N, C-alpha and C positions, 0 to 999 in steps of 0.2 A: 841376848837377842835371838840366838839360834833356837832356844827353847820356846820363846814367844811366837816364833813364826813357823815352827815345826820343821826346821832344817837341821842338818848335821854340821857342827863346827869342825873345820879341818884347818889347823894352824894356830897361831897366837891368839888366844881369846882375850888378851889384855889390850888389843888395839881398840882405840876409841874412834868411832865415826860419828859425825855430827850432821851429815847431810847425804843425799843421794845425788848421783851425777852420771853422765854418760861415760863410756870408756875413754873417749877422747878428751873430755873436760874435767875428769876427776882429779882431785888432789889428795894428799895424804889423810885429810879429814873426811873423805868421802867413801861411800860404798857404791859400787857399780854392779852391772849384771851383764851376763853373756847368754843370749838365747839363739843367736844366729851363727851358722857356720861362716857366713860372709864376714862376720866381725871378729872371728877368732884371731886374726893377725894383730888386731889392736890390743889383745890381751897382753901380749909381750911388752908393749910400750906404755900401757896405762900407768898413771901415777897414783892410782887409787890406793887407799889404805886397806881395802878388802874388796872381795868380789863375790857375787852370787852366781852360781852356775850349776849345771846338771852334772850327774855322776860321770858321764863320759868325758866331760871337759875338765874335770877336777885335776887330773895329772898335768894339765897344760900350764899351770902357774904355781909359783911358790908363795904367792900372796895368801894371807889368811882368807878363808872362804867359808861361805855358807853353801852347802850342797843340798840340792833338792831336785826331785824329778821334774818339778815345774818352776824353773827359775823366774819366769815372768810374774807368776802369782806371788812368789816369795818376795820379789822386789816390791810389788805393790803393798804387801803387808809391812815390809821394812819402811817404805816411804810414809805410810800412815803412822808408824811409830815415831819416826824422826820428824815428821812434819804434820802433826795432828791438826785437824780443822779447829778454827777458833770456837770457843764456847758460845752458846746462845746467850744473848743479852735480852732479858725479858722485855718484850714490848708488843704492842698491837698498834701498828702504824695507822694513823688517822684515815688514810685512803683505803685501807683494807675493808672488804665487805664480807662480814661473817653472818651466816644464817642464825636466826635466834635459837634454833635447836641444835646447832653445832656445839661440840664440846672442845674447848681450847684450853689446855693447861696454862695457868698463869705464868709459868716459867718459860714458855715458848717465845720465840722471836718471829713475829708475823710481819713480813716486809711490806713495802708499798704496793698498792694495787693488787694485793692477793685477794682471791675469791675463795671462800670456804662455804660450800653448799650445805644443804639440809642434812642433818644427822652425821656429818663428817666429824672425825675426832682427830685432834692433834695432841700428841703426848708431851711429856715433860722434857724440857730443854731442846725440843725440836726446833729446827731453823727452816722457815718457809720463805724462800727467796722471792724477790720482787716479781710481780706479774704472774705468779703461779696460781693455778686453779686446782682446787681439790673438789672433785665432784661429789654428788650425793652418796652417802654411806662410806666414803673413803676413810680408812684409818691409817694415820701416820704415827708410828710408834715413838717411844721415848728415844731421845738423842739422834733421831733421823735428821738428815739434811737434804732438803729439796732445793735444788739449784734454781736460779731465776728462770721464769717463763716455761715452767714445766706444767703439763696437764696430767693429772692423775685421776 
C-alpha cells in the first residue's frame, strides 16, 4: 500500500488493514491518520492496526505507519483503495434528457433527471448522478463520477 500511495512504510508491513477509521474509533483492522497537533494525545490510545502521519509525528508511535509529508492526502488515497466507488452499471435512465449531438459511451451510467447538453461527451464507465447537468461542450472522461445534482 505504501508504494501505491507514495508513502514510506515504517514498521510491520504484514499488518492487514481492511478499512479506514478515526483515531478514536479504529480497531485492529483499520488504518487511521494524524494531521492535527490537537489529536496527538489520541495517538497513544488508538486501537488502530496502522496509522498515517507526517515525518515529525512518526516517532510518536510504535504502530506500523505510512509516513508522508501530506498525511491527509495520503489518507484520502488509502480510503479510495480500501473503499473504491461502485462500478458503473450501463444505463440511460428514461427521465434523462440527452441532446441529439451529445456523445455518451454505452457503458456509462446516466441517472434520473440528468441533462446532457449539445456536444457534451461522457466517457466509458462514467457515472452521472441524478439531477446532474452537463452543459454544452462539457467533456466527462472515462471512469469519472459526477455526484447527484452537480452542474458542470
